[in-house]
Every structure is written in structure tokens, then in C-alpha cells.
C-alpha positions as a Markdown table, in Angstrom:
| # | Residue | x | y | z |
|---|---|---|---|---|
| 1 | Met | 110.8 | 39.5 | 118.6 |
| 2 | Gly | 107.5 | 39.5 | 116.7 |
| 3 | Arg | 107.3 | 39.0 | 112.9 |
| 4 | Glu | 107.4 | 42.3 | 111.0 |
| 5 | Ser | 106.1 | 43.2 | 107.6 |
| 6 | Ile | 108.3 | 44.8 | 104.9 |
| 7 | Tyr | 106.9 | 46.8 | 102.0 |
| 8 | Asn | 108.9 | 48.0 | 99.0 |
| 9 | Ile | 107.2 | 50.8 | 97.1 |
| 10 | Lys | 108.3 | 52.6 | 93.9 |
| 11 | Val | 107.2 | 56.2 | 93.6 |
| 12 | Arg | 104.9 | 56.8 | 90.6 |
| 13 | Asp | 104.9 | 59.7 | 88.3 |
| 14 | Glu | 101.6 | 61.0 | 89.6 |
| 15 | Gln | 103.1 | 61.3 | 93.1 |
| 16 | Gln | 105.7 | 63.8 | 92.1 |
| 17 | Gly | 106.2 | 66.3 | 94.9 |
| 18 | Ala | 103.9 | 64.6 | 97.4 |
| 19 | Arg | 104.8 | 64.4 | 101.1 |
| 20 | Ile | 106.2 | 60.9 | 102.0 |
| 21 | Asp | 103.5 | 60.3 | 104.6 |
| 22 | Gln | 100.7 | 61.1 | 102.0 |
| 23 | Ala | 102.4 | 59.0 | 99.4 |
| 24 | Leu | 102.7 | 56.0 | 101.8 |
| 25 | Ser | 99.2 | 56.2 | 103.2 |
| 26 | Phe | 97.9 | 56.2 | 99.6 |
| 27 | Ala | 100.1 | 53.3 | 98.5 |
| 28 | Leu | 99.4 | 51.3 | 101.7 |
| 29 | Pro | 95.8 | 52.1 | 102.4 |
| 30 | Glu | 95.9 | 49.6 | 105.4 |
| 31 | Leu | 98.1 | 52.0 | 107.2 |
| 32 | Ser | 96.7 | 55.3 | 108.5 |
| 33 | Arg | 98.6 | 58.5 | 107.9 |
| 34 | Ser | 99.2 | 59.0 | 111.6 |
| 35 | Phe | 100.7 | 55.5 | 111.8 |
| 36 | Val | 103.0 | 56.1 | 108.8 |
| 37 | Gln | 104.2 | 59.2 | 110.6 |
| 38 | Lys | 105.0 | 57.2 | 113.7 |
| 39 | Leu | 107.0 | 54.7 | 111.6 |
| 40 | Ile | 109.0 | 57.6 | 110.1 |
| 41 | Gln | 109.8 | 58.9 | 113.6 |
| 42 | Gln | 110.9 | 55.4 | 114.5 |
| 43 | Gly | 113.3 | 55.2 | 111.6 |
| 44 | Ala | 111.3 | 52.4 | 109.9 |
| 45 | Val | 111.1 | 54.1 | 106.6 |
| 46 | Glu | 114.0 | 54.3 | 104.0 |
| 47 | Val | 114.2 | 56.3 | 100.7 |
| 48 | Asp | 116.7 | 54.8 | 98.3 |
| 49 | Gly | 118.5 | 53.1 | 101.2 |
| 50 | Thr | 118.7 | 56.2 | 103.5 |
| 51 | Val | 116.6 | 56.5 | 106.6 |
| 52 | Cys | 113.8 | 59.1 | 106.1 |
| 53 | Ala | 114.1 | 61.8 | 108.9 |
| 54 | Ser | 111.0 | 63.8 | 108.1 |
| 55 | Lys | 107.3 | 63.2 | 107.3 |
| 56 | Lys | 107.4 | 66.3 | 105.2 |
| 57 | Leu | 110.0 | 64.9 | 102.7 |
| 58 | Arg | 108.8 | 65.4 | 99.1 |
| 59 | Val | 109.1 | 62.3 | 97.1 |
| 60 | Glu | 110.2 | 61.9 | 93.3 |
| 61 | Pro | 109.2 | 59.5 | 90.7 |
| 62 | Gly | 111.3 | 56.4 | 90.6 |
| 63 | Gln | 112.5 | 56.6 | 94.3 |
| 64 | Glu | 112.4 | 53.2 | 96.2 |
| 65 | Ile | 110.8 | 53.5 | 99.6 |
| 66 | Lys | 111.2 | 50.6 | 102.1 |
| 67 | Val | 108.7 | 50.4 | 105.1 |
| 68 | Val | 109.2 | 48.0 | 108.0 |
| 69 | Val | 106.0 | 47.6 | 110.0 |
| 70 | Pro | 106.3 | 45.9 | 113.4 |
| 71 | Glu | 103.9 | 43.1 | 114.3 |
| 72 | Pro | 100.9 | 44.7 | 116.1 |
| 73 | Glu | 101.4 | 44.9 | 119.9 |
| 74 | Glu | 99.8 | 42.1 | 121.9 |
| 75 | Leu | 96.9 | 43.6 | 123.8 |
| 76 | Asp | 97.5 | 43.5 | 127.5 |
| 77 | Val | 93.9 | 44.0 | 128.2 |
| 78 | Val | 91.7 | 41.3 | 129.8 |
| 79 | Pro | 88.1 | 40.8 | 128.2 |
| 80 | Glu | 85.5 | 41.5 | 130.8 |
| 81 | Asp | 81.9 | 40.6 | 130.9 |
| 82 | Leu | 80.5 | 44.1 | 131.3 |
| 83 | Pro | 77.0 | 45.3 | 130.4 |
| 84 | Leu | 77.0 | 46.7 | 126.8 |
| 85 | Asp | 74.2 | 48.7 | 125.3 |
| 86 | Ile | 74.4 | 47.6 | 121.7 |
| 87 | Val | 72.4 | 49.9 | 119.3 |
| 88 | Tyr | 73.6 | 48.1 | 116.1 |
| 89 | Glu | 75.9 | 45.3 | 115.1 |
| 90 | Asp | 76.9 | 43.4 | 111.9 |
| 91 | Gln | 80.1 | 41.8 | 110.6 |
| 92 | Asp | 81.8 | 45.2 | 110.2 |
| 93 | Val | 80.6 | 47.7 | 112.7 |
| 94 | Leu | 79.3 | 48.0 | 116.2 |
| 95 | Val | 77.4 | 50.9 | 117.6 |
| 96 | Val | 77.3 | 51.2 | 121.3 |
| 97 | Asn | 75.7 | 53.6 | 123.8 |
| 98 | Lys | 78.3 | 54.3 | 126.3 |
| 99 | Pro | 77.2 | 55.2 | 129.9 |
| 100 | Lys | 78.4 | 58.3 | 131.7 |
| 101 | Gly | 81.4 | 57.4 | 133.9 |
| 102 | Met | 82.8 | 54.6 | 131.6 |
| 103 | Val | 86.3 | 55.1 | 130.2 |
| 104 | Val | 86.6 | 54.1 | 126.5 |
| 105 | His | 90.1 | 52.5 | 126.5 |
| 106 | Pro | 92.6 | 51.4 | 129.1 |
| 107 | Ala | 95.3 | 53.8 | 130.2 |
| 108 | Ala | 97.5 | 54.3 | 133.3 |
| 109 | Gly | 95.2 | 53.9 | 136.2 |
| 110 | Asn | 92.3 | 52.5 | 134.2 |
| 111 | His | 93.3 | 48.9 | 133.1 |
| 112 | Ser | 89.9 | 47.4 | 133.6 |
| 113 | Gly | 86.2 | 48.3 | 133.5 |
| 114 | Thr | 86.7 | 50.2 | 130.1 |
| 115 | Leu | 84.6 | 49.9 | 127.0 |
| 116 | Val | 87.5 | 48.1 | 125.3 |
| 117 | Asn | 87.4 | 45.4 | 128.1 |
| 118 | Ala | 83.7 | 45.0 | 127.3 |
| 119 | Ile | 83.9 | 44.9 | 123.5 |
| 120 | Leu | 86.8 | 42.4 | 123.8 |
| 121 | His | 84.6 | 40.0 | 125.7 |
| 122 | His | 81.7 | 40.6 | 123.2 |
| 123 | Cys | 83.6 | 40.5 | 119.9 |
| 124 | Gly | 86.6 | 38.3 | 120.7 |
| 125 | Gln | 89.2 | 38.7 | 118.0 |
| 126 | Asp | 86.8 | 40.3 | 115.6 |
| 127 | Leu | 88.2 | 43.8 | 116.0 |
| 128 | Ser | 90.3 | 46.0 | 113.9 |
| 129 | Ser | 94.1 | 46.0 | 114.7 |
| 130 | Ile | 95.0 | 49.1 | 112.7 |
| 131 | Asn | 97.9 | 51.1 | 114.1 |
| 132 | Gly | 99.0 | 48.3 | 116.4 |
| 133 | Val | 97.7 | 50.0 | 119.5 |
| 134 | Val | 96.0 | 49.1 | 122.6 |
| 135 | Arg | 92.7 | 50.3 | 121.3 |
| 136 | Pro | 91.2 | 47.5 | 119.2 |
| 137 | Gly | 88.4 | 48.6 | 117.1 |
| 138 | Ile | 88.3 | 52.2 | 118.6 |
| 139 | Val | 88.0 | 54.8 | 115.7 |
| 140 | His | 86.9 | 57.7 | 117.8 |
| 141 | Arg | 86.3 | 58.3 | 121.5 |
| 142 | Ile | 84.2 | 60.3 | 123.9 |
| 143 | Asp | 85.2 | 61.4 | 127.4 |
| 144 | Lys | 84.6 | 59.3 | 130.5 |
| 145 | Asp | 81.8 | 61.6 | 131.7 |
| 146 | Thr | 80.2 | 62.0 | 128.3 |
| 147 | Ser | 77.5 | 59.5 | 127.5 |
| 148 | Gly | 76.2 | 58.4 | 124.2 |
| 149 | Leu | 76.9 | 56.8 | 120.8 |
| 150 | Leu | 80.2 | 55.4 | 119.7 |
| 151 | Met | 81.1 | 53.4 | 116.6 |
| 152 | Val | 83.5 | 50.5 | 116.8 |
| 153 | Ala | 85.2 | 48.8 | 113.8 |
| 154 | Lys | 85.3 | 45.0 | 113.7 |
| 155 | Asn | 87.9 | 44.7 | 110.9 |
| 156 | Asp | 90.7 | 46.8 | 109.3 |
| 157 | Met | 88.6 | 47.6 | 106.2 |
| 158 | Ala | 85.8 | 49.1 | 108.4 |
| 159 | His | 88.3 | 51.0 | 110.5 |
| 160 | Arg | 90.0 | 52.6 | 107.4 |
| 161 | Ser | 86.6 | 53.6 | 106.0 |
| 162 | Leu | 85.3 | 55.2 | 109.2 |
| 163 | Ala | 88.6 | 56.9 | 109.9 |
| 164 | Glu | 88.6 | 58.4 | 106.4 |
| 165 | Gln | 85.0 | 59.6 | 106.9 |
| 166 | Leu | 86.1 | 61.3 | 110.1 |
| 167 | Glu | 88.9 | 62.9 | 108.3 |
| 168 | Arg | 86.6 | 64.2 | 105.5 |
| 169 | His | 84.1 | 65.5 | 108.1 |
| 170 | Thr | 81.3 | 63.4 | 106.6 |
| 171 | Ile | 80.3 | 61.6 | 109.9 |
| 172 | Asp | 77.3 | 63.2 | 111.5 |
| 173 | Arg | 77.8 | 63.8 | 115.2 |
| 174 | Ala | 75.2 | 65.7 | 117.2 |
| 175 | Tyr | 75.5 | 66.2 | 121.0 |
| 176 | Arg | 73.2 | 67.6 | 123.6 |
| 177 | Ala | 74.6 | 69.7 | 126.4 |
| 178 | Ile | 73.4 | 72.0 | 129.2 |
| 179 | Val | 75.5 | 75.1 | 129.4 |
| 180 | Tyr | 75.7 | 78.1 | 131.6 |
| 181 | Asn | 74.2 | 81.5 | 130.7 |
| 182 | Asn | 71.8 | 82.6 | 128.0 |
| 183 | Phe | 72.6 | 83.1 | 124.3 |
| 184 | Thr | 71.8 | 86.4 | 122.4 |
| 185 | Gln | 71.3 | 84.2 | 119.2 |
| 186 | Asp | 69.5 | 80.9 | 118.5 |
| 187 | Ser | 72.4 | 79.4 | 116.6 |
| 188 | Gly | 76.0 | 80.0 | 115.7 |
| 189 | Thr | 79.4 | 78.5 | 114.8 |
| 190 | Ile | 82.6 | 78.5 | 116.8 |
| 191 | Asp | 85.7 | 78.3 | 114.5 |
| 192 | Ala | 88.7 | 78.5 | 116.8 |
| 193 | Pro | 91.9 | 76.3 | 116.8 |
| 194 | Ile | 92.4 | 73.9 | 119.7 |
| 195 | Gly | 95.6 | 72.6 | 121.1 |
| 196 | Arg | 97.2 | 71.7 | 124.5 |
| 197 | Asp | 96.8 | 74.5 | 127.0 |
| 198 | Pro | 100.2 | 76.2 | 127.2 |
| 199 | Lys | 99.6 | 76.9 | 131.0 |
| 200 | Asn | 98.2 | 73.6 | 131.9 |
| 201 | Arg | 99.3 | 70.4 | 129.9 |
| 202 | Leu | 96.3 | 68.4 | 131.3 |
| 203 | Arg | 93.8 | 70.7 | 129.6 |
| 204 | Gln | 93.1 | 71.8 | 126.0 |
| 205 | Ala | 92.6 | 75.4 | 125.0 |
| 206 | Val | 91.7 | 77.7 | 122.1 |
| 207 | Thr | 95.2 | 78.6 | 121.0 |
| 208 | Glu | 97.3 | 79.4 | 118.0 |
| 209 | Leu | 100.3 | 77.5 | 119.4 |
| 210 | His | 100.6 | 73.9 | 118.1 |
| 211 | Ser | 96.9 | 73.7 | 117.4 |
| 212 | Lys | 94.5 | 72.2 | 114.9 |
| 213 | Lys | 91.4 | 73.7 | 113.2 |
| 214 | Ala | 88.3 | 73.1 | 115.2 |
| 215 | Val | 84.7 | 73.9 | 114.2 |
| 216 | Thr | 81.6 | 73.5 | 116.3 |
| 217 | His | 77.9 | 74.4 | 115.2 |
| 218 | Tyr | 75.4 | 75.0 | 117.9 |
| 219 | Gln | 71.7 | 75.4 | 118.1 |
| 220 | Val | 69.6 | 76.6 | 121.2 |
| 221 | Met | 67.0 | 73.9 | 122.1 |
| 222 | Glu | 65.6 | 75.4 | 125.4 |
| 223 | Arg | 66.4 | 78.6 | 127.4 |
| 224 | Phe | 66.3 | 78.6 | 131.3 |
| 225 | Gly | 67.9 | 81.9 | 131.9 |
| 226 | Thr | 70.9 | 81.0 | 133.9 |
| 227 | Phe | 71.3 | 77.8 | 131.8 |
| 228 | Thr | 70.7 | 76.8 | 128.2 |
| 229 | His | 70.0 | 73.4 | 126.6 |
| 230 | Ile | 71.8 | 73.2 | 123.2 |
| 231 | Glu | 72.6 | 70.9 | 120.4 |
| 232 | Ala | 76.2 | 70.9 | 119.2 |
| 233 | Arg | 77.4 | 69.5 | 116.0 |
| 234 | Leu | 81.0 | 68.6 | 115.4 |
| 235 | Glu | 82.6 | 69.4 | 112.1 |
| 236 | Thr | 86.0 | 68.5 | 113.4 |
| 237 | Gly | 86.7 | 66.1 | 116.4 |
| 238 | Arg | 89.4 | 67.6 | 118.7 |
| 239 | Thr | 90.0 | 66.4 | 122.2 |
| 240 | His | 87.3 | 68.0 | 124.6 |
| 241 | Gln | 86.2 | 70.1 | 121.5 |
| 242 | Ile | 82.7 | 71.1 | 122.7 |
| 243 | Arg | 83.8 | 71.6 | 126.3 |
| 244 | Val | 86.7 | 73.9 | 125.2 |
| 245 | His | 84.6 | 75.8 | 122.6 |
| 246 | Met | 81.7 | 76.5 | 124.9 |
| 247 | Ala | 83.9 | 77.6 | 127.7 |
| 248 | His | 85.7 | 79.8 | 125.2 |
| 249 | Ile | 82.5 | 81.7 | 124.4 |
| 250 | Lys | 81.5 | 82.0 | 128.1 |
| 251 | His | 79.0 | 79.1 | 128.1 |
| 252 | Pro | 80.9 | 76.2 | 130.0 |
| 253 | Leu | 79.1 | 73.0 | 130.4 |
| 254 | Leu | 77.2 | 72.3 | 133.6 |
| 255 | Gly | 79.1 | 69.9 | 135.8 |
| 256 | Asp | 82.5 | 70.6 | 133.9 |
| 257 | Thr | 84.9 | 71.4 | 136.7 |
| 258 | Val | 87.9 | 71.3 | 134.3 |
| 259 | Tyr | 86.7 | 74.1 | 131.9 |
| 260 | Gly | 83.9 | 75.6 | 133.9 |
| 261 | Pro | 83.0 | 76.7 | 137.5 |
| 262 | Gly | 84.3 | 74.3 | 140.3 |
| 263 | Lys | 80.8 | 74.1 | 141.8 |
| 264 | Asn | 78.3 | 71.3 | 140.9 |
| 265 | Pro | 74.8 | 72.5 | 141.0 |
| 266 | Phe | 72.0 | 69.9 | 140.3 |
| 267 | Gly | 74.5 | 67.2 | 141.3 |
| 268 | Ala | 75.7 | 66.8 | 137.7 |
| 269 | Gly | 78.7 | 64.7 | 138.5 |
| 270 | Gly | 80.6 | 65.5 | 135.4 |
| 271 | Gln | 79.8 | 67.5 | 132.3 |
| 272 | Met | 76.2 | 67.4 | 131.0 |
| 273 | Leu | 77.1 | 66.2 | 127.5 |
| 274 | His | 75.5 | 63.4 | 125.5 |
| 275 | Ala | 76.4 | 62.0 | 122.1 |
| 276 | Lys | 72.8 | 61.8 | 120.7 |
| 277 | Val | 73.1 | 61.3 | 117.0 |
| 278 | Leu | 75.7 | 59.4 | 115.0 |
| 279 | Gly | 75.5 | 59.1 | 111.2 |
| 280 | Phe | 77.9 | 57.5 | 108.8 |
| 281 | Gln | 78.3 | 55.6 | 105.5 |
| 282 | His | 78.4 | 51.8 | 106.0 |
| 283 | Pro | 82.0 | 50.7 | 105.1 |
| 284 | Arg | 80.9 | 47.7 | 103.0 |
| 285 | Ser | 77.4 | 48.5 | 101.6 |
| 286 | Gly | 77.8 | 52.3 | 101.3 |
| 287 | Val | 74.3 | 52.9 | 102.7 |
| 288 | Arg | 74.0 | 55.9 | 105.0 |
| 289 | Met | 73.1 | 54.9 | 108.6 |
| 290 | Thr | 71.9 | 57.2 | 111.3 |
| 291 | Phe | 71.5 | 56.2 | 115.0 |
| 292 | Glu | 69.9 | 58.2 | 117.8 |
| 293 | Ser | 70.2 | 57.7 | 121.6 |
| 294 | Pro | 67.7 | 59.0 | 124.1 |
| 295 | Leu | 69.0 | 61.4 | 126.7 |
| 296 | Pro | 70.0 | 59.7 | 129.9 |
| 297 | Glu | 67.8 | 59.7 | 132.9 |
| 298 | Gln | 70.0 | 62.1 | 134.9 |
| 299 | Phe | 70.0 | 64.5 | 131.9 |
| 300 | Glu | 66.2 | 64.5 | 131.6 |
| 301 | Lys | 65.9 | 65.0 | 135.5 |
| 302 | Ile | 68.0 | 68.1 | 135.3 |
| 303 | Leu | 66.1 | 69.5 | 132.4 |
| 304 | Lys | 62.8 | 68.8 | 134.3 |
| 305 | Lys | 64.1 | 70.6 | 137.4 |
| 306 | Met | 65.1 | 73.6 | 135.1 |
| 307 | Arg | 61.7 | 73.7 | 133.4 |
| 308 | Asn | 60.0 | 73.7 | 136.8 |
| 309 | Arg | 62.1 | 76.6 | 138.0 |
| 310 | Lys | 61.2 | 78.8 | 134.9 |
């Protein structure tokens, strides 16, 4: 049995009526709100000696809250000497350019060859352990077949800061995509909630059922008639957000056989989506940093073919 950490907190006057998950993530900034919610589900939070049954419980001044945090899980992932395209690195953050086809973190069926295997080899133990999960340093993710920029936290302070910036929607994330069909406008915003597809649990969908707010802004870069090259900026970061939103407005991504046509013109081999721009406030210095990644060779080749066909 690993060592656990026990926190005893007294609810302050200014927290009157706050939800317990909010109160605890404020009192214990090293724990994310989602992790606090998980602890509540596991019965690891007590209020005045009684196990808390709901993350929505409203707290009152003077209440005593006890939180038992288990020791972070040992990571059952082997560091691997894989090529890493490092765009920027310091003591707090690492920005990498992920190639298309690489999975970000290990899961069933993908225990090796992931970005996590590579950064474990590169960074050793210098990665955040927040949430005690098998995803050291990973603050956000991009799909296996999406290429481009990803930030990695090298300590818990950096992880908390970057996660908070994601939650406040202050991180700049711009993607390039090639999508089906022409647009009637040069730009637009898709504001449609995303959740698990009620008809297919392996997909996400625009749905009002158990969904979260999702907002994507898009701008036309080039028109090819049957296809369009766009830039998409994320205001929120839901799973498969750009892919789901573009399919929802009848502009599925080229090569996306999950949300678009089953055929694969131009030999795309997965959705044509590239995380081109990533901007955030540095966790330690507070300086705004912006990074840009060139379009991958395959993406450029397909654009060239489309230009030649015009």
C-alpha cells in the first residue's frame, strides 16, 4: 500500500454556499477540480466526519473537510528513445511538434511508441505528476492522426498554470485543415455542444445530451471548389472538436473516415488536421509565448495538387 496524503481543511466565511469541488480545488491548488471530483466519487472526502456523496454539496463556514489523496500511481510505461521534434524547452515546459500517426499517451492496445514513452526518455522524472494518472506532463492532447504543437508540463506548478489557462480559454490554438465542400462565407463560428454520440459510443457528436459547450471559429484560407483549406481556432477543447463541428456543418475533414466519407482521396491516411499555432502565458515568468509549426510535407503536397487542379 502506497503512502497517502491527508488534508484537513476548515471552510472559510467567504466560501459560504460554494460547491465542495470548487472549495477544495481552491484550498488545494495542487489538485485539479476533476481530480477532486474523482476523490469524492471514491469516498475519499469527508465533511464533519461523514463521507461526502456529491460533488455538488454546498459547504458552510466552519465545516471540517478531510481529504485523503492516494499516492500517485506508479507509471507502467517504459521510456523509449524515440525521435522528438522539440520546438522549445526550459525547466517548466516542453513544446513538441507531434507527427501524424503518433499516439499521445498509452492506452489499451498502445503501450509503446507513444509521445509519453518518448518524453519519459527525454525528461526522466522531470514531468508533472498531477492527478496521479498514466499521463505524466500531458496537459492537453491531439488525436493520433492530427499533427502539430503540443505543450508538456515538467512540474506540477506548470501543469496547474497551463490547465487553468485552458479552462479560462486563454490559450491560443490555431489549426489548419482541409475540408470538403465550399463555404458561402469567408469566416464563421460554430457554437454547438459536444458529447458522446448516443448512437455510437466510439464517436463524439453535437448533442444536448450529457454534453459540454464547444465553440470553434473558422476562417477560409483557400478555396478549391470541392475542398477548402481553412484555419480553425479553438475557444474550447472538446474531444474531436474540430472534426465533429466541421462534419456538423457539412464540411467534414478530408481523410476523416470516422466523421466524414469512407473514401480516402489524395491518399490522406487520416484527417488532414494540423495544430499550427500554440500560444500561452509562461507559468513562471508570465511572458506570453507563441509557437508556430510549418505544415507537414503531406499536407503541403495535397494543397499543391488541389492548386494545380483549379
